[in-house]
C-alpha positions as a Markdown table, in Angstrom:
| # | Residue | x | y | z |
|---|---|---|---|---|
| 1 | Unk | -16.7 | -15.3 | -47.5 |
| 2 | Unk | -14.5 | -14.8 | -50.3 |
| 3 | Unk | -10.8 | -14.4 | -49.2 |
| 4 | Unk | -9.3 | -11.4 | -49.6 |
| 5 | Unk | -7.4 | -10.3 | -52.8 |
| 6 | Unk | -4.3 | -7.9 | -53.0 |
| 7 | Unk | -3.1 | -6.5 | -56.2 |
| 8 | Unk | 0.9 | -6.9 | -56.4 |
| 9 | Unk | 1.9 | -4.1 | -58.5 |
| 10 | Unk | 2.8 | -2.0 | -55.8 |
| 11 | Unk | 6.8 | -1.1 | -55.1 |
| 12 | Unk | 8.3 | -3.6 | -52.4 |
| 13 | Unk | 11.8 | -4.0 | -51.3 |
| 14 | Unk | 14.0 | -6.2 | -52.9 |
| 15 | Unk | 16.0 | -9.6 | -51.8 |
| 16 | Unk | 17.0 | -12.8 | -52.2 |
| 17 | Unk | 15.4 | -14.0 | -55.3 |
| 18 | Unk | 13.4 | -17.3 | -55.4 |
| 19 | Unk | 12.7 | -19.0 | -58.6 |
| 20 | Unk | 9.1 | -18.9 | -59.9 |
| 21 | Unk | 8.6 | -22.6 | -59.0 |
| 22 | Unk | 9.7 | -21.9 | -55.3 |
| 23 | Unk | 7.6 | -19.0 | -54.9 |
| 24 | Unk | 4.5 | -20.9 | -55.8 |
| 25 | Unk | 5.1 | -23.6 | -53.8 |
| 26 | Unk | 6.1 | -21.2 | -50.5 |
| 27 | Unk | 2.8 | -19.4 | -51.6 |
| 28 | Unk | 0.8 | -22.8 | -51.3 |
| 29 | Unk | 2.5 | -23.8 | -48.0 |
| 30 | Unk | 1.5 | -20.5 | -46.4 |
| 31 | Unk | -2.1 | -20.9 | -48.0 |
| 32 | Unk | -1.9 | -18.2 | -50.8 |
| 33 | Unk | -3.2 | -18.4 | -54.0 |
| 34 | Unk | -1.0 | -16.7 | -57.1 |
| 35 | Unk | -3.5 | -16.4 | -60.3 |
| 36 | Unk | -3.9 | -13.9 | -63.1 |
| 37 | Unk | -6.7 | -11.7 | -63.8 |
| 38 | Unk | -6.9 | -9.2 | -66.9 |
| 39 | Unk | -3.3 | -9.6 | -67.3 |
| 40 | Unk | -2.3 | -8.7 | -63.7 |
| 41 | Unk | -1.1 | -10.8 | -61.1 |
| 42 | Unk | -2.9 | -11.2 | -57.8 |
| 43 | Unk | -2.5 | -13.0 | -54.4 |
| 44 | Unk | -5.6 | -14.4 | -52.3 |
| 45 | Unk | -5.0 | -15.3 | -48.9 |
| 46 | Unk | -4.4 | -14.3 | -45.7 |
| 47 | Unk | -2.3 | -10.4 | -45.0 |
| 48 | Unk | 0.5 | -12.2 | -43.2 |
| 49 | Unk | 0.9 | -15.0 | -45.7 |
| 50 | Unk | 1.2 | -12.3 | -48.3 |
| 51 | Unk | 3.5 | -10.1 | -46.6 |
| 52 | Unk | 5.8 | -12.8 | -46.4 |
| 53 | Unk | 5.4 | -13.4 | -50.3 |
| 54 | Unk | 5.3 | -10.2 | -51.3 |
| 55 | Unk | 9.2 | -9.7 | -51.9 |
| 56 | Unk | 9.6 | -13.0 | -53.5 |
| 57 | Unk | 7.0 | -12.6 | -56.0 |
| 58 | Unk | 8.4 | -9.0 | -56.6 |
| 59 | Unk | 11.9 | -10.2 | -57.8 |
| 60 | Unk | 10.4 | -12.9 | -60.2 |
| 61 | Unk | 6.9 | -11.2 | -61.2 |
| 62 | Unk | 7.8 | -11.8 | -64.9 |
| 63 | Unk | 8.5 | -15.6 | -64.7 |
| 64 | Unk | 5.5 | -15.8 | -62.6 |
| 65 | Unk | 3.3 | -14.7 | -65.0 |
| 66 | Unk | 4.8 | -16.7 | -68.1 |
| 67 | Unk | 4.4 | -19.6 | -65.5 |
| 68 | Unk | 0.8 | -19.0 | -64.7 |
| 69 | Unk | 0.1 | -18.5 | -68.3 |
| 70 | Unk | 0.9 | -22.0 | -68.9 |
| 71 | Unk | -1.8 | -24.5 | -69.5 |
| 72 | Unk | -2.7 | -26.0 | -66.1 |
| 73 | Unk | -2.1 | -29.6 | -67.5 |
| 74 | Unk | 1.3 | -29.4 | -67.8 |
| 75 | Unk | 2.9 | -27.5 | -64.2 |
| 76 | Unk | 6.6 | -28.1 | -63.5 |
| 77 | Unk | 5.7 | -27.9 | -60.0 |
| 78 | Unk | 4.3 | -29.8 | -57.4 |
| 79 | Unk | 1.7 | -28.8 | -54.7 |
| 80 | Unk | 2.2 | -29.8 | -51.1 |
| 81 | Unk | -0.4 | -32.3 | -49.5 |
| 82 | Unk | -2.9 | -30.1 | -47.6 |
| 83 | Unk | -2.9 | -29.8 | -44.1 |
| 84 | Unk | -5.4 | -31.2 | -41.7 |
| 85 | Unk | -7.9 | -28.8 | -40.7 |
| 86 | Unk | -7.2 | -27.5 | -37.0 |
| 87 | Unk | -10.6 | -25.6 | -36.9 |
| 88 | Unk | -11.6 | -21.9 | -36.7 |
| 89 | Unk | -11.7 | -21.8 | -32.8 |
| 90 | Unk | -8.0 | -23.2 | -32.6 |
| 91 | Unk | -6.8 | -20.8 | -35.1 |
| 92 | Unk | -8.4 | -17.4 | -33.4 |
| 93 | Unk | -7.1 | -18.7 | -29.9 |
| 94 | Unk | -3.4 | -18.8 | -31.3 |
| 95 | Unk | -3.7 | -15.7 | -33.2 |
| 96 | Unk | -5.0 | -13.8 | -30.0 |
| 97 | Unk | -2.4 | -15.2 | -28.5 |
| 98 | Unk | 0.4 | -14.2 | -30.8 |
| 99 | Unk | -1.2 | -10.8 | -30.6 |
| 100 | Unk | -0.9 | -11.0 | -26.6 |
| 101 | Unk | 3.1 | -11.9 | -26.9 |
| 102 | Unk | 3.9 | -9.3 | -29.6 |
| 103 | Unk | 1.9 | -6.3 | -28.1 |
| 104 | Unk | -0.2 | -6.3 | -31.1 |
| 105 | Unk | -2.4 | -3.4 | -31.7 |
| 106 | Unk | -6.5 | -3.8 | -31.8 |
| 107 | Unk | -6.3 | -3.5 | -35.5 |
| 108 | Unk | -4.0 | -6.0 | -35.9 |
| 109 | Unk | -6.2 | -8.5 | -34.1 |
| 110 | Unk | -9.2 | -7.6 | -36.2 |
| 111 | Unk | -7.2 | -8.4 | -39.2 |
| 112 | Unk | -6.2 | -11.7 | -37.6 |
| 113 | Unk | -10.0 | -12.4 | -37.2 |
| 114 | Unk | -10.6 | -11.3 | -40.4 |
| 115 | Unk | -8.0 | -13.7 | -42.2 |
| 116 | Unk | -8.9 | -16.5 | -40.0 |
| 117 | Unk | -13.0 | -16.4 | -40.6 |
| 118 | Unk | -12.3 | -16.1 | -44.5 |
| 119 | Unk | -9.8 | -19.0 | -44.9 |
| 120 | Unk | -10.9 | -21.8 | -46.8 |
| 121 | Unk | -11.0 | -25.0 | -44.7 |
| 122 | Unk | -8.3 | -26.4 | -47.0 |
| 123 | Unk | -5.9 | -23.4 | -46.1 |
| 124 | Unk | -6.4 | -23.4 | -42.7 |
| 125 | Unk | -3.4 | -26.1 | -41.3 |
| 126 | Unk | -1.5 | -24.2 | -43.6 |
| 127 | Unk | -2.5 | -20.7 | -41.6 |
| 128 | Unk | -1.9 | -22.9 | -38.5 |
| 129 | Unk | 1.8 | -23.6 | -39.4 |
| 130 | Unk | 2.2 | -19.7 | -40.2 |
| 131 | Unk | 1.0 | -18.6 | -36.8 |
| 132 | Unk | 3.4 | -21.4 | -34.9 |
| 133 | Unk | 6.3 | -20.1 | -36.6 |
| 134 | Unk | 5.5 | -16.3 | -35.9 |
| 135 | Unk | 5.1 | -17.1 | -32.1 |
| 136 | Unk | 8.0 | -15.9 | -30.2 |
| 137 | Unk | 9.9 | -18.2 | -28.0 |
| 138 | Unk | 8.5 | -18.6 | -24.5 |
| 139 | Unk | 9.2 | -15.7 | -22.0 |
| 140 | Unk | 11.1 | -17.3 | -19.1 |
| 141 | Unk | 8.6 | -17.0 | -15.7 |
| 142 | Unk | 8.9 | -13.7 | -14.0 |
| 143 | Unk | 11.0 | -13.8 | -10.9 |
| 144 | Unk | 8.7 | -12.4 | -8.0 |
| 145 | Unk | 10.7 | -11.2 | -5.1 |
| 146 | Unk | 10.0 | -12.8 | -1.9 |
| 147 | Unk | 8.0 | -10.1 | 0.6 |
| 148 | Unk | 10.6 | -8.2 | 2.6 |
| 149 | Unk | 10.2 | -9.0 | 6.3 |
| 150 | Unk | 8.2 | -6.7 | 8.6 |
| 151 | Unk | 10.3 | -3.7 | 10.2 |
| 152 | Unk | 11.1 | -4.6 | 13.6 |
| 153 | Unk | 9.1 | -2.4 | 16.1 |
| 154 | Unk | 11.4 | 0.2 | 17.6 |
| 155 | Unk | 12.8 | -0.4 | 21.3 |
| 156 | Unk | 11.7 | 2.0 | 23.8 |
| 157 | Unk | 14.9 | 3.9 | 23.9 |
| 158 | Unk | 14.5 | 4.5 | 20.5 |
| 159 | Unk | 11.1 | 5.6 | 20.9 |
| 160 | Unk | 12.0 | 7.7 | 23.7 |
| 161 | Unk | 14.9 | 9.2 | 21.7 |
| 162 | Unk | 12.3 | 10.2 | 19.2 |
| 163 | Unk | 9.9 | 11.5 | 21.5 |
| 164 | Unk | 12.4 | 13.9 | 23.4 |
| 165 | Unk | 14.2 | 15.0 | 20.1 |
| 166 | Unk | 10.8 | 16.3 | 19.2 |
| 167 | Unk | 9.6 | 17.6 | 22.1 |
| 168 | Unk | 12.4 | 19.7 | 23.0 |
| 169 | Unk | 12.2 | 21.3 | 19.2 |
| 170 | Unk | 8.3 | 21.9 | 19.2 |
| 171 | Unk | 7.1 | 24.9 | 21.0 |
| 172 | Unk | 3.6 | 23.8 | 21.5 |
| 173 | Unk | 4.6 | 20.2 | 22.8 |
| 174 | Unk | 6.5 | 22.1 | 25.3 |
| 175 | Unk | 3.3 | 24.0 | 26.4 |
| 176 | Unk | 1.6 | 21.0 | 27.5 |
| 177 | Unk | -0.6 | 20.9 | 24.2 |
| 178 | Unk | 0.8 | 18.2 | 22.1 |
| 179 | Unk | 1.0 | 18.7 | 18.5 |
| 180 | Unk | -0.3 | 15.6 | 16.2 |
| 181 | Unk | 3.5 | 14.5 | 15.7 |
| 182 | Unk | 3.9 | 14.8 | 19.1 |
| 183 | Unk | 1.2 | 12.7 | 20.3 |
| 184 | Unk | 2.1 | 10.0 | 18.0 |
| 185 | Unk | 6.0 | 9.8 | 19.3 |
| 186 | Unk | 4.7 | 10.0 | 22.6 |
| 187 | Unk | 1.9 | 7.3 | 22.0 |
| 188 | Unk | 4.6 | 5.2 | 20.0 |
| 189 | Unk | 7.1 | 5.6 | 23.4 |
| 190 | Unk | 4.2 | 4.3 | 25.8 |
| 191 | Unk | 3.5 | 1.5 | 23.7 |
| 192 | Unk | 7.4 | 0.5 | 23.7 |
| 193 | Unk | 7.6 | 0.6 | 27.1 |
| 194 | Unk | 4.5 | -1.2 | 27.8 |
| 195 | Unk | 5.4 | -3.9 | 25.9 |
| 196 | Unk | 9.0 | -4.4 | 26.7 |
| 197 | Unk | 7.8 | -4.1 | 30.6 |
| 198 | Unk | 5.0 | -6.6 | 29.6 |
| 199 | Unk | 8.0 | -9.0 | 28.4 |
| 200 | Unk | 10.4 | -8.5 | 31.1 |
| 201 | Unk | 7.3 | -9.3 | 33.8 |
| 202 | Unk | 6.4 | -12.2 | 31.7 |
| 203 | Unk | 9.7 | -13.6 | 31.5 |
| 204 | Unk | 10.9 | -12.9 | 35.3 |
| 205 | Unk | 7.6 | -11.1 | 37.5 |
| 206 | Unk | 9.5 | -11.0 | 40.9 |
| 207 | Unk | 12.4 | -9.1 | 39.4 |
| 208 | Unk | 11.7 | -5.4 | 39.9 |
| 209 | Unk | 12.1 | -2.4 | 37.4 |
| 210 | Unk | 15.2 | -0.5 | 37.8 |
| 211 | Unk | 14.5 | 3.1 | 39.2 |
| 212 | Unk | 15.3 | 4.7 | 35.5 |
| 213 | Unk | 13.5 | 2.0 | 33.4 |
| 214 | Unk | 11.5 | 4.2 | 31.2 |
| 215 | Unk | 8.5 | 2.3 | 32.4 |
| 216 | Unk | 8.7 | 3.9 | 35.8 |
| 217 | Unk | 5.9 | 6.0 | 36.6 |
| 218 | Unk | 7.9 | 9.3 | 37.4 |
| 219 | Unk | 8.6 | 9.6 | 33.6 |
| 220 | Unk | 4.9 | 10.5 | 32.9 |
| 221 | Unk | 5.0 | 13.1 | 36.1 |
| 222 | Unk | 8.4 | 14.4 | 35.0 |
| 223 | Unk | 7.1 | 15.2 | 31.3 |
| 224 | Unk | 4.5 | 16.9 | 33.0 |
| 225 | Unk | 6.5 | 18.9 | 35.0 |
| 226 | Unk | 8.7 | 19.7 | 32.3 |
| 227 | Unk | 6.1 | 20.9 | 30.0 |
| 228 | Unk | 5.1 | 23.6 | 32.8 |
| 229 | Unk | 8.7 | 24.8 | 33.6 |
| 230 | Unk | 9.5 | 25.7 | 30.0 |
| 231 | Unk | 6.4 | 27.5 | 29.8 |
| 232 | Unk | 6.5 | 29.2 | 33.2 |
| 233 | Unk | 8.8 | 32.4 | 33.9 |
| 234 | Unk | 8.6 | 31.8 | 37.5 |
| 235 | Unk | 9.9 | 28.5 | 37.4 |
| 236 | Unk | 12.5 | 29.1 | 35.0 |
| 237 | Unk | 13.5 | 31.7 | 37.3 |
| 238 | Unk | 14.0 | 29.5 | 40.1 |
| 239 | Unk | 16.0 | 27.2 | 37.8 |
| 240 | Unk | 18.3 | 30.1 | 37.1 |
| 241 | Unk | 18.7 | 31.5 | 40.7 |
| 242 | Unk | 19.8 | 28.3 | 41.9 |
| 243 | Unk | 16.9 | 28.2 | 44.5 |
| 244 | Unk | 17.1 | 31.8 | 45.9 |
| 245 | Unk | 13.6 | 32.4 | 44.1 |
| 246 | Unk | 10.4 | 30.4 | 44.2 |
| 247 | Unk | 8.6 | 28.3 | 41.7 |
| 248 | Unk | 4.9 | 29.4 | 41.3 |
| 249 | Unk | 2.2 | 27.3 | 43.0 |
| 250 | Unk | 1.5 | 24.8 | 40.0 |
| 251 | Unk | 5.2 | 24.2 | 39.5 |
| 252 | Unk | 5.7 | 23.4 | 43.1 |
| 253 | Unk | 2.9 | 21.1 | 42.8 |
| 254 | Unk | 4.1 | 19.3 | 40.0 |
| 255 | Unk | 7.8 | 19.4 | 41.1 |
| 256 | Unk | 6.5 | 17.8 | 44.2 |
| 257 | Unk | 4.7 | 15.0 | 42.8 |
| 258 | Unk | 7.6 | 14.5 | 40.3 |
| 259 | Unk | 9.8 | 13.7 | 43.7 |
| 260 | Unk | 7.2 | 11.5 | 45.1 |
| 261 | Unk | 7.2 | 9.5 | 42.0 |
| 262 | Unk | 10.3 | 9.1 | 41.9 |
| 263 | Unk | 10.9 | 7.9 | 45.3 |
| 264 | Unk | 8.8 | 5.0 | 44.9 |
| 265 | Unk | 10.9 | 3.7 | 42.1 |
| 266 | Unk | 12.8 | 0.4 | 43.0 |
| 267 | Unk | 16.2 | 1.4 | 43.2 |
| 268 | Unk | 19.0 | 0.1 | 40.2 |
């Protein structure tokens, strides 16, 4: 396929001007061919190379036209030696890597593919040099943060505090029918207490648990009684009367079970 040709009569920004001979040499190095067609100056080559030359061409366009109008037998510049052909596959891979580095759009990628596919074999070496010059410097490797250590399991004291704080603030839990959050906190407390009792028994199985250790059976019996107490008017009246009234039948049974479980616990 023929290389793309671009008309260079459009307006561009002015910059530091090169001589006509220097512009021709730069165009040759970029794989761009400048030629006259019908009295107009045209550039044939890849878009990126032409974009780099546009400002220089505009600055010395009359001199270029005069220079290119001279007979081909007497050029006043020496073209550089052609570079070896790197192959289309290597150019495509480098162009896509450049697009990845610069976050180029899909249209830019398509333009690069078209320029590489249409470039003549003798111009591919210059196109490779252009791509290598446009490639940004390698980015430093990303610093990957070390994974944070897992949170330590709560102690039974922390779990019990969370369970008790919720229990006395939740009307549903005080009735004995625990809400979902109360159930989770209670399960976490039991798990922490069981774990620490297992660790204590593993390290010193002969040592009895203190009477007020959370792993003592009376703790669960006490919770059952407290749940009934705060939902029973008769049991609450008994507590306010300093023993001058009677608990209800169920409250009395639960309290007796609590006292029996507490009596079985080991002394501190």
